[in-house]
C-alpha positions in Angstrom: -109.0 -101.3 -96.7 -110.6 -98.3 -95.0 -108.8 -95.6 -92.9 -110.7 -94.2 -90.0 -109.7 -90.8 -88.7 -110.9 -89.6 -85.3 -110.6 -86.1 -83.8 -109.4 -84.5 -87.1 -108.8 -80.8 -87.6 -107.2 -78.8 -90.4 -103.7 -80.1 -89.4 -104.0 -83.6 -88.1 -106.0 -86.4 -86.6 -105.7 -87.4 -82.9 -106.2 -91.1 -83.9 -105.9 -92.9 -87.2 -107.0 -96.5 -87.5 -106.0 -98.7 -90.5 -105.8 -102.4 -91.0 -106.0 -103.2 -87.2 -103.4 -100.7 -86.3 -103.9 -97.5 -84.2 -101.7 -94.5 -84.7 -101.8 -91.6 -82.2 -100.6 -88.1 -82.8 -97.9 -86.7 -80.7 -99.0 -86.3 -77.1 -97.8 -83.4 -75.0 -98.9 -81.9 -71.7 -97.3 -78.6 -71.0 -97.7 -76.1 -68.2 -94.8 -73.9 -67.0 -95.6 -75.3 -63.5 -95.2 -79.0 -64.4 -91.8 -80.7 -64.3 -90.8 -83.6 -66.6 -92.4 -86.3 -64.3 -95.7 -84.5 -64.2 -95.8 -83.9 -68.0 -94.8 -87.5 -68.6 -97.7 -88.8 -66.4 -100.2 -86.5 -68.0 -99.1 -87.6 -71.5 -99.4 -91.3 -70.6 -102.8 -90.6 -69.1 -103.9 -89.1 -72.4 -102.4 -92.0 -74.3 -104.5 -94.4 -72.2 -107.7 -92.4 -72.9 -106.9 -92.3 -76.7 -106.1 -96.0 -76.9 -109.5 -96.8 -75.2 -111.3 -94.5 -77.6 -109.6 -96.3 -80.5 -110.6 -99.7 -79.1 -107.1 -100.6 -77.9 -105.2 -100.7 -74.7 -101.7 -100.3 -73.2 -101.0 -104.0 -73.5 -101.4 -103.8 -77.3 -98.6 -101.1 -77.7 -96.4 -101.9 -80.7 -94.1 -98.9 -80.7 -93.5 -95.7 -78.7 -91.2 -92.8 -79.6 -90.3 -90.4 -76.8 -89.0 -87.0 -77.4 -87.2 -85.3 -74.5 -86.3 -81.6 -74.6 -83.2 -82.2 -72.6 -81.6 -85.6 -71.8 -80.9 -84.3 -68.2 -84.6 -85.2 -67.8 -84.2 -88.7 -69.1 -84.2 -90.4 -65.6 -87.3 -88.4 -64.4 -89.2 -89.4 -67.5 -88.1 -93.0 -67.3 -89.2 -93.3 -63.6 -92.8 -92.5 -64.6 -92.7 -94.4 -67.9 -91.3 -97.6 -66.3 -94.1 -97.6 -63.7 -96.6 -97.2 -66.6 -95.4 -100.2 -68.5 -94.5 -102.3 -65.5 -97.5 -104.7 -65.8 -97.9 -104.9 -69.5 -96.1 -106.2 -72.6 -93.3 -103.8 -73.6 -93.4 -102.0 -76.9 -90.5 -101.3 -79.2 -89.2 -97.9 -78.0 -87.0 -95.1 -79.1 -86.1 -92.0 -77.1 -84.4 -88.9 -78.5 -83.5 -85.4 -77.4 -85.4 -82.9 -79.6 -86.2 -79.3 -79.9 -89.8 -78.8 -79.0 -92.5 -76.6 -80.6 -92.8 -74.5 -77.4 -90.3 -74.1 -74.5 -92.7 -75.3 -71.9 -93.0 -78.8 -73.6 -90.5 -81.1 -71.9 -91.6 -84.4 -73.4 -93.7 -85.7 -76.3 -94.9 -89.3 -77.1 -96.0 -90.9 -80.3 -97.6 -94.3 -80.2 -98.5 -97.1 -82.6 -100.7 -99.9 -81.2 -102.7 -102.9 -82.3 -106.4 -102.5 -82.2 
């Protein structure tokens, strides 16, 4: 079984494909001007693009883990996320509050999908 790594650098790969499964690295979109809803939308847009690059799509999501800097932003993130998954099969999901690598990162998403 081969492992294909796309967009690799010294630390990580943006996409890893193995045995018909696609793994995406954590997706963030930070700008001090963006609120949680804007960061969420930009992350989800990046996920769509990476899934397409990997030969997958939103309807093939298996699992998504969402990290929120502060659970006070849970509803704002969910409003955008719910619209994003409204017309597709729902993945398994976990959402946790987490300390982020930088203070301007409000949300981060990790994704596993079928190819």
